[in-house]
N, CA, C and O atoms as a DFTB+ gen file, in Angstrom:
828 C
 N C O
     1  1      58.596     110.614     259.466
     2  2      57.443     109.813     259.641
     3  2      56.245     110.582     259.084
     4  3      55.438     109.982     258.375
     5  1      56.102     111.744     259.338
     6  2      54.935     112.805     259.087
     7  2      55.003     112.870     257.486
     8  3      53.920     112.772     256.910
     9  1      56.165     113.027     256.697
    10  2      56.419     113.447     255.401
    11  2      55.945     111.840     254.720
    12  3      55.107     111.829     253.819
    13  1      56.408     110.830     255.108
    14  2      55.907     109.419     254.694
    15  2      54.349     109.378     254.678
    16  3      53.790     108.933     253.675
    17  1      53.652     109.802     255.694
    18  2      52.201     109.617     255.733
    19  2      51.542     110.555     254.669
    20  3      50.519     110.215     254.075
    21  1      52.095     111.605     254.477
    22  2      51.439     112.560     253.547
    23  2      51.704     111.903     252.142
    24  3      50.818     111.814     251.292
    25  1      52.842     111.502     251.982
    26  2      53.214     110.806     250.488
    27  2      52.346     109.759     250.226
    28  3      51.749     109.697     249.152
    29  1      52.192     108.777     251.260
    30  2      51.327     107.717     251.214
    31  2      49.976     108.010     250.683
    32  3      49.414     107.330     249.824
    33  1      49.451     109.163     251.303
    34  2      48.009     109.564     251.277
    35  2      47.940     110.281     250.006
    36  3      46.974     110.062     249.274
    37  1      48.777     111.048     249.679
    38  2      48.651     111.737     248.066
    39  2      48.858     110.650     247.115
    40  3      48.135     110.818     246.132
    41  1      49.576     109.596     247.038
    42  2      49.449     108.615     246.122
    43  2      48.315     107.741     246.224
    44  3      47.847     107.278     245.183
    45  1      47.777     107.434     247.403
    46  2      46.635     106.825     247.331
    47  2      45.265     107.858     246.618
    48  3      44.418     107.315     245.908
    49  1      45.216     109.160     246.880
    50  2      44.329     109.691     246.143
    51  2      44.662     109.835     244.776
    52  3      43.668     109.829     244.050
    53  1      45.684     109.955     244.228
    54  2      45.978     109.923     242.907
    55  2      45.475     108.689     242.301
    56  3      44.800     108.767     241.274
    57  1      45.742     107.538     242.847
    58  2      45.413     106.380     242.435
    59  2      43.952     106.127     242.124
    60  3      43.506     105.643     241.084
    61  1      43.224     106.564     243.276
    62  2      41.944     106.559     243.368
    63  2      41.246     107.534     242.309
    64  3      40.274     107.075     241.709
    65  1      41.615     108.703     242.058
    66  2      41.199     109.446     241.219
    67  2      41.167     109.281     239.631
    68  3      40.346     109.581     238.764
    69  1      42.504     108.630     239.634
    70  2      42.827     107.992     238.271
    71  2      41.748     106.675     238.048
    72  3      41.188     106.411     236.984
    73  1      41.664     106.225     238.819
    74  2      40.781     104.910     238.629
    75  2      39.286     105.391     238.391
    76  3      38.603     104.815     237.544
    77  1      38.782     106.437     239.131
    78  2      37.420     106.728     238.900
    79  2      37.464     107.476     237.548
    80  3      36.490     107.229     236.837
    81  1      38.357     108.321     237.040
    82  2      38.365     108.900     235.688
    83  2      38.507     107.819     234.679
    84  3      37.887     108.002     233.631
    85  1      39.183     106.758     234.785
    86  2      38.926     105.701     233.890
    87  2      37.695     105.031     233.845
    88  3      37.263     104.735     232.731
    89  1      37.031     104.729     234.867
    90  2      35.789     104.012     235.032
    91  2      34.770     105.189     234.264
    92  3      34.039     104.716     233.394
    93  1      34.674     106.457     234.474
    94  2      33.945     107.204     233.979
    95  2      34.113     107.282     232.342
    96  3      33.166     107.177     231.563
    97  1      35.376     107.469     231.987
    98  2      35.625     107.312     230.435
    99  2      35.066     106.081     229.739
   100  3      34.429     106.090     228.685
   101  1      35.428     104.895     230.558
   102  2      34.796     103.479     230.083
   103  2      33.326     103.534     230.067
   104  3      32.649     103.008     229.184
   105  1      32.806     104.247     231.166
   106  2      31.359     104.264     231.021
   107  2      30.573     105.174     229.981
   108  3      29.454     104.848     229.586
   109  1      31.180     106.268     229.582
   110  2      30.976     107.092     228.510
   111  2      30.942     106.234     227.065
   112  3      30.011     106.190     226.262
   113  1      32.091     105.646     226.994
   114  2      32.317     104.850     225.851
   115  2      31.141     103.654     225.885
   116  3      30.415     103.357     224.937
   117  1      31.138     103.244     226.776
   118  2      29.988     101.892     226.616
   119  2      28.635     102.286     226.408
   120  3      27.866     101.466     225.907
   121  1      28.118     103.746     226.809
   122  2      26.862     104.528     226.496
   123  2      26.729     105.438     225.454
   124  3      25.863     106.311     225.489
   125  1      27.541     105.308     224.489
   126  2      27.656     106.391     223.695
   127  2      26.453     106.261     222.765
   128  3      26.106     105.204     222.238
   129  1      25.775     107.597     222.598
   130  2      24.574     107.771     222.132
   131  2      24.873     108.240     220.696
   132  3      25.954     108.791     220.488
   133  1      23.923     108.049     219.604
   134  2      23.817     108.595     218.425
   135  2      22.554     109.098     218.223
   136  3      21.625     108.308     218.387
   137  1      22.287     110.299     217.886
   138  2      20.896     111.020     217.591
   139  2      20.728     110.925     216.184
   140  3      21.767     110.986     215.527
   141  1      19.753     110.803     215.626
   142  2      19.348     110.692     214.155
   143  2      18.034     111.441     213.989
   144  3      17.138     111.460     214.833
   145  1      18.017     112.082     212.764
   146  2      16.751     112.881     212.462
   147  2      16.240     112.359     211.039
   148  3      16.912     111.516     210.445
   149  1      15.108     112.832     210.514
   150  2      14.629     112.452     209.178
   151  2      15.518     112.931     208.197
   152  3      16.053     114.031     208.337
   153  1      15.728     112.217     207.221
   154  2      16.805     112.382     206.251
   155  2      15.809     112.516     205.072
   156  3      15.010     111.596     204.898
   157  1      15.794     113.765     204.116
   158  2      15.156     114.007     203.102
   159  2      13.574     114.144     203.324
   160  3      13.104     114.512     204.401
   161  1      12.883     113.850     202.330
   162  2      11.401     113.934     202.417
   163  2      10.762     112.592     202.628
   164  3      10.817     111.683     201.799
   165  1      10.052     112.510     203.981
   166  2       9.600     111.339     204.499
   167  2       8.333     110.754     203.367
   168  3       7.544     111.493     202.778
   169  1       8.385     109.410     203.270
   170  2       7.158     108.781     202.293
   171  2       6.218     108.257     203.193
   172  3       6.316     107.138     203.697
   173  1       5.251     109.104     203.412
   174  2       4.167     108.623     204.448
   175  2       2.871     108.972     203.594
   176  3       2.808     109.892     202.778
   177  1       1.967     108.191     203.880
   178  2       0.616     108.178     203.248
   179  2      -0.368     107.208     204.147
   180  3      -0.173     106.174     204.786
   181  1      -1.616     108.105     203.870
   182  2      -2.650     107.618     204.642
   183  2      -3.675     106.899     203.466
   184  3      -4.002     107.565     202.484
   185  1      -4.061     105.769     203.607
   186  2      -5.011     104.999     202.649
   187  2      -6.184     104.742     203.454
   188  3      -6.053     104.324     204.604
   189  1      -7.435     104.980     202.893
   190  2      -8.581     104.514     203.556
   191  2      -9.795     104.522     202.438
   192  3      -9.632     104.905     201.279
   193  1     -10.876     104.100     202.909
   194  2     -11.901     103.759     201.505
   195  2     -13.289     104.141     202.450
   196  3     -13.283     104.416     203.650
   197  1     -14.454     104.075     201.554
   198  2     -15.756     104.099     201.937
   199  2     -16.509     103.423     201.097
   200  3     -16.082     102.787     200.133
   201  1     -17.874     103.555     201.491
   202  2     -18.687     102.514     200.308
   203  2     -18.881     102.871     199.113
   204  3     -19.480     102.218     198.259
   205  1     -18.301     104.107     198.964
   206  2     -18.308     104.517     197.379
   207  2     -16.906     104.616     196.758
   208  3     -16.671     104.264     195.602
   209  1     -16.080     105.069     197.521
   210  2     -14.697     104.863     196.749
   211  2     -13.436     105.042     197.736
   212  3     -13.651     105.445     198.879
   213  1     -12.079     104.740     197.301
   214  2     -11.028     104.737     198.156
   215  2     -10.777     106.342     198.389
   216  3     -11.328     107.258     197.778
   217  1     -10.013     106.419     199.205
   218  2      -9.473     107.751     199.441
   219  2      -7.907     107.866     200.061
   220  3      -7.480     106.974     200.794
   221  1      -7.180     108.905     199.746
   222  2      -5.726     108.736     200.336
   223  2      -5.239     110.237     200.714
   224  3      -5.906     111.221     200.395
   225  1      -4.319     110.301     201.247
   226  2      -3.590     111.774     201.789
   227  2      -2.377     111.346     202.029
   228  3      -2.071     110.264     202.530
   229  1      -1.536     112.363     201.601
   230  2       0.157     112.375     201.932
   231  2       0.559     113.051     203.150
   232  3       0.186     114.202     203.374
   233  1       1.244     112.450     203.893
   234  2       2.014     113.196     205.005
   235  2       3.404     114.083     204.135
   236  3       4.333     113.450     203.634
   237  1       3.345     115.124     204.100
   238  2       4.255     115.900     203.450
   239  2       5.705     116.392     204.174
   240  3       6.796     116.579     203.635
   241  1       5.315     116.534     205.589
   242  2       6.227     116.974     206.458
   243  2       6.198     116.401     207.758
   244  3       5.066     116.312     208.234
   245  1       7.431     115.856     208.688
   246  2       7.266     115.477     209.868
   247  2       8.636     115.829     210.454
   248  3       9.612     116.215     209.809
   249  1       8.555     115.627     211.856
   250  2       9.675     115.800     212.700
   251  2       9.877     114.446     213.244
   252  3       8.847     113.804     213.448
   253  1      11.124     113.828     213.548
   254  2      11.300     112.738     214.238
   255  2      12.816     112.616     214.831
   256  3      13.774     112.767     214.074
   257  1      12.958     112.390     215.952
   258  2      14.181     112.021     216.536
   259  2      14.474     110.657     217.081
   260  3      13.727     110.201     217.947
   261  1      15.557     109.928     216.623
   262  2      16.045     108.657     217.031
   263  2      17.200     108.617     217.668
   264  3      18.246     108.967     217.122
   265  1      17.127     108.123     219.067
   266  2      18.267     108.028     219.796
   267  2      18.765     106.617     219.850
   268  3      17.973     105.738     220.190
   269  1      19.953     106.328     219.558
   270  2      20.516     104.966     219.797
   271  2      21.641     104.685     220.537
   272  3      22.599     105.432     220.334
   273  1      21.772     103.819     221.326
   274  2      22.836     103.411     222.143
   275  2      23.920     103.022     221.392
   276  3      23.718     102.520     220.286
   277  1      25.200     103.193     221.870
   278  2      26.215     102.620     220.745
   279  2      26.107     102.937     219.383
   280  3      26.466     102.009     218.658
   281  1      25.698     104.030     218.751
   282  2      24.995     104.257     217.583
   283  2      26.302     104.033     216.586
   284  3      26.143     103.400     215.542
   285  1      27.549     104.554     216.928
   286  2      28.589     104.743     215.945
   287  2      29.152     103.316     215.756
   288  3      29.847     103.243     214.743
   289  1      29.051     102.218     216.416
   290  2      29.365     100.752     216.025
   291  2      28.087      99.927     215.698
   292  3      28.128      98.698     215.744
   293  1      26.972     100.587     215.373
   294  2      25.766      99.701     215.104
   295  2      25.864      99.373     213.704
   296  3      26.482     100.024     212.862
   297  1      25.142      98.207     213.500
   298  2      24.804      97.545     212.432
   299  2      23.771      96.801     212.621
   300  3      23.340      96.578     213.752
   301  1      23.185      96.272     211.433
   302  2      21.974      95.360     211.605
   303  2      22.298      94.193     212.264
   304  3      21.410      93.629     212.904
   305  1      23.489      93.697     212.220
   306  2      23.875      92.487     212.978
   307  2      23.828      92.609     214.569
   308  3      23.468      91.682     215.295
   309  1      24.238      93.869     215.024
   310  2      24.421      94.271     216.088
   311  2      23.275      94.749     216.911
   312  3      23.200      94.802     218.139
   313  1      22.360      95.100     215.975
   314  2      21.027      95.652     216.602
   315  2      20.107      94.961     217.617
   316  3      19.334      94.059     217.291
   317  1      20.223      95.394     218.759
   318  2      19.376      94.917     219.937
   319  2      18.390      95.824     220.229
   320  3      18.401      97.000     219.863
   321  1      17.098      95.018     221.223
   322  2      16.065      96.090     221.739
   323  2      16.916      97.234     222.422
   324  3      16.546      98.392     222.227
   325  1      17.877      97.032     223.100
   326  2      18.561      97.909     224.168
   327  2      19.201      98.915     223.281
   328  3      19.622      99.888     223.907
   329  1      19.400      98.953     221.942
   330  2      20.077      99.897     221.001
   331  2      19.047     101.125     221.090
   332  3      19.461     102.279     220.976
   333  1      17.726     100.842     221.291
   334  2      16.865     102.034     221.074
   335  2      16.562     102.710     222.308
   336  3      15.793     102.236     223.145
   337  1      17.137     103.782     222.429
   338  2      16.844     104.346     223.693
   339  2      15.685     105.289     223.571
   340  3      15.061     105.450     224.620
   341  1      15.217     106.016     222.413
   342  2      13.915     106.794     222.310
   343  2      13.691     107.229     220.705
   344  3      14.533     107.405     219.824
   345  1      12.417     107.321     220.671
   346  2      12.001     107.610     219.325
   347  2      10.713     108.584     219.491
   348  3       9.667     108.229     220.033
   349  1      10.950     109.847     218.950
   350  2       9.849     110.673     219.115
   351  2       9.452     111.222     217.625
   352  3      10.310     111.719     216.896
   353  1       8.234     111.107     217.274
   354  2       7.694     111.376     215.783
   355  2       6.736     112.408     216.026
   356  3       5.930     112.204     216.933
   357  1       6.669     113.553     215.341
   358  2       5.727     114.674     215.527
   359  2       5.244     114.983     213.882
   360  3       6.021     115.317     212.987
   361  1       3.923     114.803     213.753
   362  2       3.550     115.105     212.191
   363  2       2.440     116.189     212.462
   364  3       1.442     115.920     213.130
   365  1       2.665     117.427     211.908
   366  2       1.631     118.333     212.008
   367  2       0.409     118.125     211.023
   368  3       0.543     117.833     209.835
   369  1      -0.729     118.301     211.634
   370  2      -1.860     117.933     210.878
   371  2      -1.897     118.911     209.667
   372  3      -2.456     118.503     208.649
   373  1      -1.440     119.974     209.673
   374  2      -1.455     120.973     208.390
   375  2      -0.795     120.353     207.367
   376  3      -1.080     120.659     206.210
   377  1       0.091     119.482     207.617
   378  2       0.894     118.941     206.449
   379  2       0.457     117.516     205.952
   380  3       1.231     116.732     205.403
   381  1      -1.090     117.227     206.248
   382  2      -1.579     116.087     205.738
   383  2      -2.486     116.601     204.463
   384  3      -3.392     117.426     204.582
   385  1      -2.150     116.066     203.391
   386  2      -2.760     116.780     202.199
   387  2      -3.381     115.715     201.214
   388  3      -2.683     114.845     200.695
   389  1      -4.566     115.822     201.018
   390  2      -5.022     114.887     199.685
   391  2      -5.122     115.551     198.272
   392  3      -4.843     116.750     198.237
   393  1      -5.465     114.968     197.157
   394  2      -5.617     115.566     196.252
   395  2      -6.864     116.480     195.996
   396  3      -6.940     117.201     195.002
   397  1      -7.802     116.405     196.926
   398  2      -9.043     117.256     197.120
   399  2      -8.938     118.241     198.268
   400  3      -8.636     118.035     199.444
   401  1      -9.236     119.276     197.689
   402  2      -9.280     120.588     198.663
   403  2     -10.349     120.216     199.770
   404  3     -10.017     120.395     200.942
   405  1     -11.466     119.769     199.521
   406  2     -12.426     119.408     200.334
   407  2     -12.281     118.466     201.285
   408  3     -12.721     118.530     202.432
   409  1     -11.444     117.282     200.630
   410  2     -11.129     116.111     201.642
   411  2      -9.738     116.539     202.545
   412  3      -9.387     116.045     203.617
   413  1      -9.213     117.380     201.934
   414  2      -8.004     117.826     202.971
   415  2      -8.610     118.735     204.083
   416  3      -8.121     118.690     205.212
   417  1      -9.712     119.600     203.788
   418  2     -10.014     120.345     204.946
   419  2     -10.999     119.422     205.872
   420  3     -11.022     119.740     207.061
   421  1     -11.784     118.360     205.486
   422  2     -12.363     117.561     206.251
   423  2     -11.444     116.469     207.331
   424  3     -11.842     115.993     208.395
   425  1     -10.103     116.268     206.659
   426  2      -9.293     115.454     207.496
   427  2      -8.816     116.448     208.564
   428  3      -8.706     116.000     209.705
   429  1      -8.543     117.629     208.364
   430  2      -7.881     118.527     209.382
   431  2      -9.168     118.777     210.468
   432  3      -9.009     118.845     211.687
   433  1     -10.282     118.882     209.875
   434  2     -11.450     119.087     210.856
   435  2     -11.316     117.843     211.757
   436  3     -10.866     117.987     212.893
   437  1     -11.710     116.544     211.275
   438  2     -11.868     115.442     212.159
   439  2     -10.572     115.322     212.994
   440  3     -10.670     114.837     214.121
   441  1      -9.361     115.725     212.533
   442  2      -8.357     115.536     213.584
   443  2      -8.498     116.678     214.503
   444  3      -7.681     116.747     215.421
   445  1      -9.277     117.453     214.416
   446  2      -9.331     118.574     215.378
   447  2      -7.988     119.653     215.313
   448  3      -7.407     120.070     216.315
   449  1      -7.729     119.914     214.259
   450  2      -6.337     120.551     213.931
   451  2      -6.300     121.781     215.006
   452  3      -5.241     121.896     215.622
   453  1      -7.280     122.656     215.280
   454  2      -7.344     123.717     215.904
   455  2      -6.822     123.476     217.670
   456  3      -6.210     124.175     218.478
   457  1      -7.354     122.300     217.696
   458  2      -7.351     122.019     219.265
   459  2      -5.769     121.208     219.573
   460  3      -4.990     121.420     220.502
   461  1      -5.654     120.309     218.522
   462  2      -4.517     119.434     218.532
   463  2      -3.798     119.395     217.188
   464  3      -3.968     118.463     216.402
   465  1      -2.926     120.507     216.924
   466  2      -2.311     120.633     215.708
   467  2      -1.185     119.372     215.373
   468  3      -0.686     119.253     214.254
   469  1      -0.956     118.713     216.192
   470  2       0.158     117.602     216.019
   471  2      -0.235     116.200     216.313
   472  3      -0.678     115.932     217.430
   473  1      -0.112     115.298     215.418
   474  2      -0.035     113.728     215.639
   475  2       1.338     113.298     216.194
   476  3       2.347     113.734     215.640
   477  1       1.427     112.584     217.105
   478  2       2.536     112.065     217.931
   479  2       2.735     110.730     217.822
   480  3       1.742     110.031     217.622
   481  1       3.995     110.131     217.925
   482  2       4.196     108.645     218.346
   483  2       5.413     108.791     219.189
   484  3       6.380     109.471     218.845
   485  1       5.339     108.183     220.212
   486  2       6.471     107.848     221.180
   487  2       6.798     106.398     221.424
   488  3       5.950     105.607     221.838
   489  1       7.932     106.093     221.182
   490  2       8.285     104.603     221.272
   491  2       8.358     104.274     222.976
   492  3       8.813     105.061     223.806
   493  1       7.908     103.186     223.211
   494  2       7.787     102.767     224.390
   495  2       8.890     101.468     224.675
   496  3       9.604     101.392     225.675
   497  1       8.860     100.673     223.781
   498  2      10.073      99.575     223.713
   499  2       9.988      98.729     222.654
   500  3       8.966      98.458     222.025
   501  1      11.358      98.215     222.427
   502  2      11.294      97.243     221.291
   503  2      11.288      95.996     221.905
   504  3      12.141      95.696     222.740
   505  1      10.257      95.125     221.505
   506  2       9.999      93.719     222.038
   507  2      10.679      92.756     221.313
   508  3      11.080      91.800     221.977
   509  1      10.961      92.753     219.907
   510  2      11.816      91.866     219.316
   511  2      12.428      92.188     218.108
   512  3      11.973      93.171     217.523
   513  1      13.420      91.545     217.567
   514  2      14.150      91.880     216.277
   515  2      14.353      90.616     215.804
   516  3      14.813      89.804     216.607
   517  1      14.084      90.202     214.520
   518  2      14.399      89.182     213.894
   519  2      15.018      89.634     212.203
   520  3      14.412      90.302     211.365
   521  1      16.292      89.065     212.092
   522  2      17.099      89.501     210.988
   523  2      16.790      88.210     209.973
   524  3      16.721      87.004     210.212
   525  1      16.630      88.987     208.719
   526  2      16.436      88.056     207.414
   527  2      16.701      88.972     206.119
   528  3      16.311      90.130     205.968
   529  1      17.466      88.181     205.202
   530  2      17.683      88.637     203.745
   531  2      18.107      90.113     204.112
   532  3      17.445      90.990     203.556
   533  1      19.028      90.484     204.894
   534  2      19.808      91.892     205.113
   535  2      18.874      92.724     205.555
   536  3      19.095      93.931     205.452
   537  1      17.808      92.324     206.057
   538  2      16.915      93.278     206.870
   539  2      16.607      92.988     208.241
   540  3      16.824      91.858     208.678
   541  1      16.120      93.902     208.972
   542  2      15.564      93.339     210.606
   543  2      14.164      93.809     210.726
   544  3      13.756      94.949     210.508
   545  1      13.479      92.764     211.106
   546  2      11.892      92.888     211.458
   547  2      12.096      93.563     212.763
   548  3      12.983      93.118     213.492
   549  1      11.433      94.521     213.131
   550  2      11.608      94.956     214.505
   551  2       9.980      95.192     214.861
   552  3       9.189      95.809     214.148
   553  1       9.698      94.579     216.078
   554  2       8.392      94.609     216.843
   555  2       8.698      95.945     217.832
   556  3       9.616      96.001     218.650
   557  1       7.853      96.852     217.600
   558  2       7.825      97.902     218.524
   559  2       6.528      98.276     219.212
   560  3       5.492      98.095     218.573
   561  1       6.455      98.779     220.446
   562  2       5.268      99.258     221.193
   563  2       5.493     100.799     221.367
   564  3       6.566     101.353     221.604
   565  1       4.345     101.337     221.214
   566  2       4.342     102.901     221.268
   567  2       3.035     103.405     221.662
   568  3       2.121     102.637     221.959
   569  1       2.922     104.623     221.674
   570  2       1.773     105.414     221.821
   571  2       1.534     106.238     220.751
   572  3       2.502     106.904     220.384
   573  1       0.345     106.390     220.060
   574  2       0.112     107.460     219.079
   575  2      -1.100     108.308     219.844
   576  3      -2.039     107.900     220.527
   577  1      -0.786     109.374     219.537
   578  2      -1.896     110.467     219.948
   579  2      -2.102     111.387     218.677
   580  3      -1.277     112.015     218.013
   581  1      -3.547     111.254     218.552
   582  2      -4.122     112.115     217.584
   583  2      -5.447     112.669     217.996
   584  3      -6.182     112.045     218.761
   585  1      -5.717     113.682     217.562
   586  2      -7.079     114.465     217.999
   587  2      -7.239     114.426     219.457
   588  3      -8.355     114.246     219.945
   589  1      -6.113     114.595     220.239
   590  2      -6.092     114.538     221.474
   591  2      -6.430     113.314     222.309
   592  3      -6.663     113.416     223.513
   593  1      -6.457     112.118     221.636
   594  2      -6.494     110.855     222.291
   595  2      -5.367     110.002     221.878
   596  3      -5.026     109.778     220.717
   597  1      -4.778     109.510     223.048
   598  2      -3.735     108.315     223.022
   599  2      -4.333     106.901     222.783
   600  3      -5.355     106.441     223.293
   601  1      -3.474     106.295     221.886
   602  2      -3.754     104.925     221.826
   603  2      -2.553     104.105     221.570
   604  3      -1.833     104.291     220.589
   605  1      -2.330     103.121     222.536
   606  2      -1.352     102.083     222.145
   607  2      -1.310     101.389     220.963
   608  3      -2.316     100.914     220.435
   609  1       0.056     101.287     220.418
   610  2       0.008     100.582     219.165
   611  2       1.234      99.683     219.238
   612  3       2.274     100.030     219.799
   613  1       1.056      98.521     218.644
   614  2       2.279      97.461     218.423
   615  2       2.258      97.335     216.924
   616  3       1.262      97.037     216.265
   617  1       3.726      97.651     216.347
   618  2       3.881      97.648     214.930
   619  2       4.906      96.803     214.511
   620  3       5.842      96.789     215.311
   621  1       5.062      96.051     213.474
   622  2       6.156      95.633     212.950
   623  2       6.967      96.514     211.650
   624  3       6.434      96.867     210.598
   625  1       8.062      96.691     211.967
   626  2       8.729      97.792     210.995
   627  2      10.057      97.048     210.478
   628  3      10.789      96.388     211.216
   629  1      10.236      97.223     209.282
   630  2      11.313      96.639     208.455
   631  2      12.432      97.638     208.357
   632  3      12.261      98.714     207.783
   633  1      13.471      97.330     208.859
   634  2      14.656      98.143     209.042
   635  2      15.930      97.725     207.937
   636  3      16.187      96.546     207.689
   637  1      16.555      98.688     207.419
   638  2      17.783      98.282     206.509
   639  2      18.507      99.355     206.741
   640  3      17.999     100.413     207.114
   641  1      19.958      99.164     206.512
   642  2      21.054     100.032     206.678
   643  2      21.525     100.466     205.441
   644  3      21.750      99.613     204.582
   645  1      21.703     101.586     205.213
   646  2      22.322     102.107     203.822
   647  2      23.790     102.475     203.983
   648  3      24.327     102.807     205.040
   649  1      24.444     102.357     202.621
   650  2      25.952     102.492     202.437
   651  2      26.406     103.733     203.338
   652  3      27.401     103.648     204.058
   653  1      25.679     104.813     203.265
   654  2      26.052     105.826     203.964
   655  2      25.845     106.132     205.631
   656  3      26.073     107.168     206.255
   657  1      25.355     104.900     206.071
   658  2      25.388     104.749     207.723
   659  2      23.749     105.140     207.837
   660  3      23.329     104.718     208.914
   661  1      22.890     105.690     207.202
   662  2      21.662     106.111     207.369
   663  2      20.845     104.700     207.447
   664  3      21.163     103.684     206.830
   665  1      19.763     104.832     208.301
   666  2      18.794     103.813     208.558
   667  2      17.460     103.973     207.976
   668  3      16.867     105.046     208.089
   669  1      16.907     102.890     207.308
   670  2      15.597     103.088     206.594
   671  2      14.754     102.371     207.453
   672  3      15.109     101.357     208.054
   673  1      13.629     102.887     207.521
   674  2      12.287     102.070     208.088
   675  2      11.005     102.120     207.378
   676  3      10.282     103.114     207.318
   677  1      10.817     101.188     206.943
   678  2       9.300     100.960     206.234
   679  2       8.469      99.940     206.819
   680  3       8.901      99.044     207.545
   681  1       7.150     100.114     206.455
   682  2       5.959      99.296     206.741
   683  2       4.676      99.899     206.785
   684  3       4.582     101.028     206.304
   685  1       3.690      99.371     207.262
   686  2       2.297      99.838     207.181
   687  2       1.754      99.622     208.485
   688  3       2.313      98.802     209.215
   689  1       0.605     100.325     208.936
   690  2       0.032     100.081     210.192
   691  2      -1.412     100.543     210.070
   692  3      -1.805     101.622     209.627
   693  1      -2.110      99.559     210.530
   694  2      -3.716      99.508     210.331
   695  2      -4.203     100.225     211.596
   696  3      -3.904      99.806     212.714
   697  1      -4.847     101.155     211.428
   698  2      -5.451     101.757     212.351
   699  2      -7.055     101.977     212.368
   700  3      -7.626     101.756     211.301
   701  1      -7.868     102.405     213.510
   702  2      -9.049     102.635     213.557
   703  2      -9.409     104.038     213.795
   704  3      -8.840     104.607     214.726
   705  1     -10.405     104.780     212.984
   706  2     -10.536     106.159     213.512
   707  2     -11.153     106.105     214.855
   708  3     -10.829     106.964     215.675
   709  1     -12.007     105.186     215.164
   710  2     -12.692     105.210     216.508
   711  2     -11.853     105.058     217.917
   712  3     -12.230     105.365     219.047
   713  1     -10.544     104.464     217.482
   714  2      -9.752     104.357     218.537
   715  2      -9.118     105.730     219.074
   716  3      -8.569     105.890     220.164
   717  1      -9.319     106.702     218.049
   718  2      -9.009     108.200     218.622
   719  2     -10.334     108.955     218.738
   720  3     -10.448     110.169     218.570
   721  1     -11.145     108.260     218.988
   722  2     -12.569     108.858     219.196
   723  2     -13.277     109.824     217.856
   724  3     -14.142     110.678     218.054
   725  1     -12.782     109.526     216.660
   726  2     -13.449     110.058     215.459
   727  2     -14.245     109.438     214.926
   728  3     -13.793     108.407     214.426
   729  1     -15.482     109.633     214.770
   730  2     -16.760     108.870     214.235
   731  2     -16.341     109.031     212.769
   732  3     -16.068     110.132     212.290
   733  1     -16.297     107.740     211.993
   734  2     -16.237     107.749     210.424
   735  2     -16.936     108.747     209.827
   736  3     -18.137     108.793     210.091
   737  1     -16.460     109.601     209.048
   738  2     -17.115     110.702     208.394
   739  2     -18.286     110.313     207.404
   740  3     -18.164     109.277     206.751
   741  1     -19.338     111.046     207.275
   742  2     -20.403     110.485     206.334
   743  2     -20.806     111.833     205.719
   744  3     -20.536     112.918     206.233
   745  1     -21.523     111.652     204.490
   746  2     -21.877     112.642     203.604
   747  2     -23.002     112.171     202.705
   748  3     -23.306     111.016     202.408
   749  1     -23.571     113.354     202.327
   750  2     -25.037     113.207     201.545
   751  2     -26.023     112.340     202.481
   752  3     -26.299     111.163     202.253
   753  1     -26.394     112.909     203.303
   754  2     -27.509     112.455     204.411
   755  2     -27.108     110.918     204.744
   756  3     -28.025     110.096     204.777
   757  1     -25.693     110.467     205.010
   758  2     -25.285     109.222     205.285
   759  2     -25.215     108.262     204.509
   760  3     -24.931     107.125     204.885
   761  1     -25.524     108.661     203.035
   762  2     -25.338     107.661     201.981
   763  2     -23.975     107.293     201.771
   764  3     -23.712     106.120     201.509
   765  1     -22.900     108.324     201.872
   766  2     -21.592     108.034     201.658
   767  2     -21.011     108.017     203.182
   768  3     -21.141     108.949     203.975
   769  1     -20.278     106.657     203.468
   770  2     -19.906     106.368     204.697
   771  2     -18.359     105.888     204.728
   772  3     -18.090     104.760     204.316
   773  1     -17.387     106.705     205.196
   774  2     -16.006     106.247     205.296
   775  2     -15.767     104.892     206.340
   776  3     -16.301     104.878     207.449
   777  1     -14.992     103.877     205.907
   778  2     -14.941     102.857     206.846
   779  2     -13.907     103.316     208.078
   780  3     -12.933     104.045     207.889
   781  1     -14.177     102.925     208.988
   782  2     -13.528     102.882     210.201
   783  2     -11.980     102.530     210.084
   784  3     -11.144     103.316     210.530
   785  1     -11.655     101.464     209.541
   786  2     -10.270     101.188     209.174
   787  2      -9.280     102.107     208.252
   788  3      -9.660     102.352     207.107
   789  1      -8.289     102.515     208.607
   790  2      -7.286     103.041     207.613
   791  2      -5.945     102.581     207.709
   792  3      -5.679     101.860     208.670
   793  1      -4.967     102.888     206.818
   794  2      -3.782     102.207     206.813
   795  2      -2.836     103.588     206.533
   796  3      -3.054     104.488     205.723
   797  1      -1.937     103.471     207.294
   798  2      -0.700     104.504     207.172
   799  2       0.565     103.727     206.860
   800  3       1.027     102.911     207.658
   801  1       1.185     104.028     205.543
   802  2       2.362     103.572     204.921
   803  2       3.328     104.321     204.930
   804  3       3.042     105.465     204.575
   805  1       4.685     104.104     205.269
   806  2       5.646     104.850     205.453
   807  2       6.948     104.351     205.038
   808  3       7.125     103.133     205.059
   809  1       7.806     105.062     204.694
   810  2       9.306     104.755     204.123
   811  2      10.191     105.919     204.320
   812  3      10.212     106.919     203.603
   813  1      10.994     105.668     205.468
   814  2      11.602     106.943     206.294
   815  2      13.028     106.449     206.514
   816  3      13.297     105.430     207.150
   817  1      13.963     107.293     205.909
   818  2      15.164     107.228     206.516
   819  2      15.808     108.351     207.555
   820  3      15.604     109.560     207.454
   821  1      16.645     107.703     208.598
   822  2      17.217     108.673     209.435
   823  2      18.589     108.615     209.325
   824  3      19.111     107.578     208.915
   825  1      19.341     109.705     209.670
   826  2      20.554     109.816     209.532
   827  2      21.112     110.986     210.713
   828  3      22.307     111.277     210.777
């Protein structure tokens, strides 16, 4: 009788442990993550204008990490808002460069490079995904931090998937300098005035 009780208990323990291990393995598979980083040189540009002429600057370097759920099985057809676990982008101010040394220096100055050397974007959530013509139009909400000031932003991003499995994101985002407590620059006793609005254009691949 004693032997039978021990045997029954051991069998129950083995069954329970096996069930738990199987469940854990299933959970791991269901929530498999894929971490992607920027592939190659990012194509990012800032376009602005003033009452005299247009100006622009290139973003020559950035760090970004995108974490996707179920990434190994992901395609544009299966992409959902829940697929995006996190996205963090960091742009060093020192890697914003224009064709003019003076303009580059001023951009760094107005972005308060010494105190805030990085511009960042943190994804909050994806609110909508619309598929059309082999691409996905993704509506994303996040927070942009520049010159020490946080500003919420909603953007529409075009996503496409490349044959090598990398994902390309492109689009443009209109922003205001004053959203980051930056007064639009002036020169020559105020006769030259930059517009408050500027545009960030991007075409970046993750793999």
